ChimeraX commands (.cxc) that place a marker at each C-alpha (Angstrom):
marker #1 position -3.20,0.52,17.99 radius 0.5
marker #1 position -0.85,-1.36,15.66 radius 0.5
marker #1 position 2.86,-0.66,15.35 radius 0.5
marker #1 position 4.88,-0.97,12.14 radius 0.5
marker #1 position 8.60,-1.13,11.38 radius 0.5
marker #1 position 10.36,1.38,9.16 radius 0.5
marker #1 position 13.96,0.66,8.27 radius 0.5
marker #1 position 16.87,2.02,6.26 radius 0.5
marker #1 position 19.59,-0.23,4.95 radius 0.5
marker #1 position 22.87,1.28,3.76 radius 0.5
marker #1 position 25.89,-0.37,2.21 radius 0.5
marker #1 position 29.32,1.14,2.73 radius 0.5
marker #1 position 31.14,0.45,-0.54 radius 0.5
marker #1 position 33.13,3.04,-2.52 radius 0.5
marker #1 position 32.20,1.33,-5.79 radius 0.5
marker #1 position 28.43,1.42,-5.23 radius 0.5
marker #1 position 26.75,4.49,-6.72 radius 0.5
marker #1 position 25.13,6.91,-4.31 radius 0.5
marker #1 position 21.69,6.16,-5.75 radius 0.5
marker #1 position 22.12,2.48,-4.86 radius 0.5
marker #1 position 23.75,2.94,-1.45 radius 0.5
marker #1 position 20.67,3.16,0.80 radius 0.5
marker #1 position 17.20,1.66,0.64 radius 0.5
marker #1 position 14.25,2.54,2.83 radius 0.5
marker #1 position 11.22,0.38,3.37 radius 0.5
marker #1 position 8.06,0.58,5.45 radius 0.5
marker #1 position 7.02,-2.90,6.50 radius 0.5
marker #1 position 3.22,-3.04,6.54 radius 0.5
marker #1 position 3.03,-6.79,5.98 radius 0.5
marker #1 position 3.38,-7.35,9.73 radius 0.5
marker #1 position 1.92,-5.28,12.55 radius 0.5
marker #1 position 2.71,-5.52,16.26 radius 0.5
marker #1 position 0.31,-5.02,19.16 radius 0.5
marker #1 position 2.81,-3.52,21.58 radius 0.5
marker #1 position 5.83,-1.26,21.41 radius 0.5
marker #1 position 8.00,-3.96,22.98 radius 0.5
marker #1 position 7.04,-6.56,20.33 radius 0.5
marker #1 position 7.93,-4.07,17.62 radius 0.5
marker #1 position 11.25,-3.15,19.25 radius 0.5
marker #1 position 12.25,-6.79,19.56 radius 0.5
marker #1 position 11.34,-7.46,15.91 radius 0.5
marker #1 position 13.27,-4.35,14.84 radius 0.5
marker #1 position 16.37,-5.54,16.68 radius 0.5
marker #1 position 16.13,-9.00,15.10 radius 0.5
marker #1 position 15.69,-7.46,11.63 radius 0.5
marker #1 position 18.66,-5.13,12.06 radius 0.5
marker #1 position 20.90,-7.87,13.47 radius 0.5
marker #1 position 20.05,-10.24,10.61 radius 0.5
marker #1 position 21.23,-7.67,8.03 radius 0.5
marker #1 position 24.26,-6.44,9.98 radius 0.5
marker #1 position 25.81,-9.92,9.98 radius 0.5
marker #1 position 27.05,-8.93,6.51 radius 0.5
marker #1 position 30.19,-6.76,6.32 radius 0.5
marker #1 position 29.74,-3.05,5.55 radius 0.5
marker #1 position 25.94,-3.16,5.93 radius 0.5
marker #1 position 24.28,-0.73,8.34 radius 0.5
marker #1 position 20.62,-0.72,9.34 radius 0.5
marker #1 position 18.51,1.79,11.24 radius 0.5
marker #1 position 15.02,0.78,12.36 radius 0.5
marker #1 position 12.24,2.34,14.35 radius 0.5
marker #1 position 8.65,1.57,15.20 radius 0.5
marker #1 position 5.73,3.83,14.48 radius 0.5
marker #1 position 1.95,3.80,14.54 radius 0.5
marker #1 position -0.48,4.76,11.82 radius 0.5
marker #1 position -4.00,5.93,12.49 radius 0.5
marker #1 position -6.50,5.41,9.72 radius 0.5
marker #1 position -9.90,6.94,9.46 radius 0.5
marker #1 position -12.74,5.75,7.34 radius 0.5
marker #1 position -14.40,8.30,5.09 radius 0.5
marker link #1:1,2 radius 0.2
marker link #1:2,3 radius 0.2
marker link #1:3,4 radius 0.2
marker link #1:4,5 radius 0.2
marker link #1:5,6 radius 0.2
marker link #1:6,7 radius 0.2
marker link #1:7,8 radius 0.2
marker link #1:8,9 radius 0.2
marker link #1:9,10 radius 0.2
marker link #1:10,11 radius 0.2
marker link #1:11,12 radius 0.2
marker link #1:12,13 radius 0.2
marker link #1:13,14 radius 0.2
marker link #1:14,15 radius 0.2
marker link #1:15,16 radius 0.2
marker link #1:16,17 radius 0.2
marker link #1:17,18 radius 0.2
marker link #1:18,19 radius 0.2
marker link #1:19,20 radius 0.2
marker link #1:20,21 radius 0.2
marker link #1:21,22 radius 0.2
marker link #1:22,23 radius 0.2
marker link #1:23,24 radius 0.2
marker link #1:24,25 radius 0.2
marker link #1:25,26 radius 0.2
marker link #1:26,27 radius 0.2
marker link #1:27,28 radius 0.2
marker link #1:28,29 radius 0.2
marker link #1:29,30 radius 0.2
marker link #1:30,31 radius 0.2
marker link #1:31,32 radius 0.2
marker link #1:32,33 radius 0.2
marker link #1:33,34 radius 0.2
marker link #1:34,35 radius 0.2
marker link #1:35,36 radius 0.2
marker link #1:36,37 radius 0.2
marker link #1:37,38 radius 0.2
marker link #1:38,39 radius 0.2
marker link #1:39,40 radius 0.2
marker link #1:40,41 radius 0.2
marker link #1:41,42 radius 0.2
marker link #1:42,43 radius 0.2
marker link #1:43,44 radius 0.2
marker link #1:44,45 radius 0.2
marker link #1:45,46 radius 0.2
marker link #1:46,47 radius 0.2
marker link #1:47,48 radius 0.2
marker link #1:48,49 radius 0.2
marker link #1:49,50 radius 0.2
marker link #1:50,51 radius 0.2
marker link #1:51,52 radius 0.2
marker link #1:52,53 radius 0.2
marker link #1:53,54 radius 0.2
marker link #1:54,55 radius 0.2
marker link #1:55,56 radius 0.2
marker link #1:56,57 radius 0.2
marker link #1:57,58 radius 0.2
marker link #1:58,59 radius 0.2
marker link #1:59,60 radius 0.2
marker link #1:60,61 radius 0.2
marker link #1:61,62 radius 0.2
marker link #1:62,63 radius 0.2
marker link #1:63,64 radius 0.2
marker link #1:64,65 radius 0.2
marker link #1:65,66 radius 0.2
marker link #1:66,67 radius 0.2
marker link #1:67,68 radius 0.2
marker link #1:68,69 radius 0.2
view
């Protein structure tokens, strides 16, 4: 079973419009074989964005089952 990262990025700035404050993205370009690999990648992703002031990131890992029709 493959794991994927979903993340939200929000910028705290009173001059940014509400529509442009938060962005969500599902990252399907990279899959992880274990929950631990995904958690470590999520932490690295969040930390890389949160080095910027007033930027907040939430990440989590999930799985997606697909069935062939």
